[in-house]
VEXGUTI-516771 format. One record per residue (C-alpha): x, y, z; residue in three letters; chain; residue number from 1. Coordinates in Angstrom, 1 decimal. Layout:
! VEXGUTI-516771
{X=X&Y=Y&Z=Z&res=ala&chain=A&n=NUM}
...
END
This chain:
! VEXGUTI-516771
{X=-25.8&Y=-24.6&Z=-24.2&res=met&chain=A&n=1}
{X=-22.8&Y=-26.1&Z=-26.1&res=ser&chain=A&n=2}
{X=-19.6&Y=-24.4&Z=-27.0&res=asp&chain=A&n=3}
{X=-19.7&Y=-22.9&Z=-30.5&res=pro&chain=A&n=4}
{X=-17.8&Y=-24.7&Z=-33.3&res=met&chain=A&n=5}
{X=-14.3&Y=-23.3&Z=-33.5&res=pro&chain=A&n=6}
{X=-13.4&Y=-21.2&Z=-36.5&res=met&chain=A&n=7}
{X=-10.4&Y=-22.3&Z=-38.7&res=pro&chain=A&n=8}
{X=-7.5&Y=-19.9&Z=-39.2&res=ile&chain=A&n=9}
{X=-7.5&Y=-18.3&Z=-42.7&res=met&chain=A&n=10}
{X=-4.2&Y=-19.4&Z=-44.4&res=ala&chain=A&n=11}
{X=-4.7&Y=-16.9&Z=-47.2&res=gln&chain=A&n=12}
{X=-7.7&Y=-15.1&Z=-48.7&res=lys&chain=A&n=13}
{X=-7.3&Y=-16.5&Z=-52.2&res=ser&chain=A&n=14}
{X=-7.3&Y=-20.2&Z=-53.3&res=pro&chain=A&n=15}
{X=-4.1&Y=-22.3&Z=-53.7&res=phe&chain=A&n=16}
{X=-3.6&Y=-23.3&Z=-57.3&res=lys&chain=A&n=17}
{X=-2.0&Y=-26.8&Z=-57.1&res=met&chain=A&n=18}
{X=-1.0&Y=-29.3&Z=-59.8&res=ala&chain=A&n=19}
{X=-2.6&Y=-32.7&Z=-59.0&res=val&chain=A&n=20}
{X=-2.3&Y=-36.1&Z=-60.6&res=glu&chain=A&n=21}
{X=-5.3&Y=-38.3&Z=-61.5&res=glu&chain=A&n=22}
{X=-6.0&Y=-41.0&Z=-58.9&res=gly&chain=A&n=23}
{X=-3.7&Y=-39.5&Z=-56.3&res=lys&chain=A&n=24}
{X=-5.0&Y=-38.5&Z=-52.8&res=ser&chain=A&n=25}
{X=-4.2&Y=-35.1&Z=-51.3&res=tyr&chain=A&n=26}
{X=-5.1&Y=-34.2&Z=-47.7&res=trp&chain=A&n=27}
{X=-6.4&Y=-30.7&Z=-47.4&res=trp&chain=A&n=28}
{X=-5.8&Y=-28.7&Z=-44.2&res=cys&chain=A&n=29}
{X=-9.2&Y=-27.7&Z=-42.7&res=ser&chain=A&n=30}
{X=-7.8&Y=-25.9&Z=-39.6&res=cys&chain=A&n=31}
{X=-5.5&Y=-23.4&Z=-41.3&res=gly&chain=A&n=32}
{X=-2.5&Y=-24.1&Z=-39.1&res=gln&chain=A&n=33}
{X=-0.5&Y=-26.3&Z=-41.4&res=ser&chain=A&n=34}
{X=2.9&Y=-24.9&Z=-42.6&res=ser&chain=A&n=35}
{X=2.4&Y=-26.9&Z=-45.8&res=lys&chain=A&n=36}
{X=-0.7&Y=-25.1&Z=-47.0&res=gln&chain=A&n=37}
{X=-3.0&Y=-26.1&Z=-48.5&res=pro&chain=A&n=38}
{X=-2.2&Y=-29.5&Z=-47.3&res=phe&chain=A&n=39}
{X=-2.1&Y=-31.0&Z=-43.8&res=cys&chain=A&n=40}
{X=1.1&Y=-31.3&Z=-41.8&res=asp&chain=A&n=41}
{X=-0.6&Y=-32.6&Z=-38.6&res=gly&chain=A&n=42}
{X=-0.8&Y=-29.3&Z=-36.9&res=ser&chain=A&n=43}
{X=-4.5&Y=-30.0&Z=-36.0&res=his&chain=A&n=44}
{X=-3.6&Y=-32.8&Z=-33.6&res=lys&chain=A&n=45}
{X=-5.5&Y=-32.4&Z=-30.3&res=gly&chain=A&n=46}
{X=-8.1&Y=-30.1&Z=-31.9&res=gly&chain=A&n=47}
{X=-11.5&Y=-30.5&Z=-33.4&res=glu&chain=A&n=48}
{X=-10.4&Y=-30.2&Z=-37.1&res=phe&chain=A&n=49}
{X=-9.4&Y=-33.1&Z=-39.3&res=arg&chain=A&n=50}
{X=-7.8&Y=-33.1&Z=-42.8&res=pro&chain=A&n=51}
{X=-10.1&Y=-33.8&Z=-45.8&res=met&chain=A&n=52}
{X=-9.1&Y=-36.2&Z=-48.5&res=glu&chain=A&n=53}
{X=-9.3&Y=-35.0&Z=-52.1&res=tyr&chain=A&n=54}
{X=-8.8&Y=-37.7&Z=-54.8&res=lys&chain=A&n=55}
{X=-7.9&Y=-36.1&Z=-58.1&res=ala&chain=A&n=56}
{X=-10.3&Y=-37.2&Z=-60.9&res=leu&chain=A&n=57}
{X=-7.9&Y=-35.9&Z=-63.5&res=lys&chain=A&n=58}
{X=-4.4&Y=-34.5&Z=-63.9&res=thr&chain=A&n=59}
{X=-4.3&Y=-30.8&Z=-64.0&res=gly&chain=A&n=60}
{X=-4.7&Y=-27.8&Z=-61.7&res=asp&chain=A&n=61}
{X=-7.0&Y=-27.7&Z=-58.7&res=ala&chain=A&n=62}
{X=-7.9&Y=-24.7&Z=-56.7&res=phe&chain=A&n=63}
{X=-7.9&Y=-25.5&Z=-52.9&res=phe&chain=A&n=64}
{X=-9.6&Y=-23.2&Z=-50.5&res=cys&chain=A&n=65}
{X=-7.2&Y=-21.0&Z=-48.6&res=gly&chain=A&n=66}
{X=-9.7&Y=-19.0&Z=-46.5&res=cys&chain=A&n=67}
{X=-11.2&Y=-22.2&Z=-45.0&res=lys&chain=A&n=68}
{X=-14.9&Y=-20.9&Z=-45.4&res=val&chain=A&n=69}
{X=-15.7&Y=-22.8&Z=-48.7&res=thr&chain=A&n=70}
{X=-18.9&Y=-24.7&Z=-48.9&res=lys&chain=A&n=71}
{X=-17.3&Y=-26.9&Z=-51.5&res=asn&chain=A&n=72}
{X=-14.4&Y=-28.2&Z=-49.3&res=ala&chain=A&n=73}
{X=-11.6&Y=-28.8&Z=-50.1&res=pro&chain=A&n=74}
{X=-12.0&Y=-26.8&Z=-53.3&res=leu&chain=A&n=75}
{X=-12.6&Y=-23.0&Z=-53.5&res=cys&chain=A&n=76}
{X=-16.1&Y=-21.9&Z=-54.1&res=asp&chain=A&n=77}
{X=-15.4&Y=-18.1&Z=-54.2&res=gly&chain=A&n=78}
{X=-16.5&Y=-17.6&Z=-50.6&res=gly&chain=A&n=79}
{X=-13.4&Y=-15.6&Z=-49.9&res=his&chain=A&n=80}
{X=-14.8&Y=-12.7&Z=-52.1&res=lys&chain=A&n=81}
{X=-17.3&Y=-11.9&Z=-49.3&res=ala&chain=A&n=82}
{X=-14.6&Y=-11.7&Z=-46.6&res=leu&chain=A&n=83}
END
């Protein structure tokens, strides 16, 4: 029997509304440990989590998952409403 997949830390229950620029890459924190939420600061090093790249398709606001349970990573899918 293998060890269960570790659970990320919930950074906040609601999404992070962030201004993004078309064509620019942003690295979303999937572990919840980053002090620069919703983006990665390297706090995951040595663990099983890795940041996820988000390349903005257009300039505007994006809503990045803060609870870390989205099924639409790295963007919010409303999953936090069930927590």
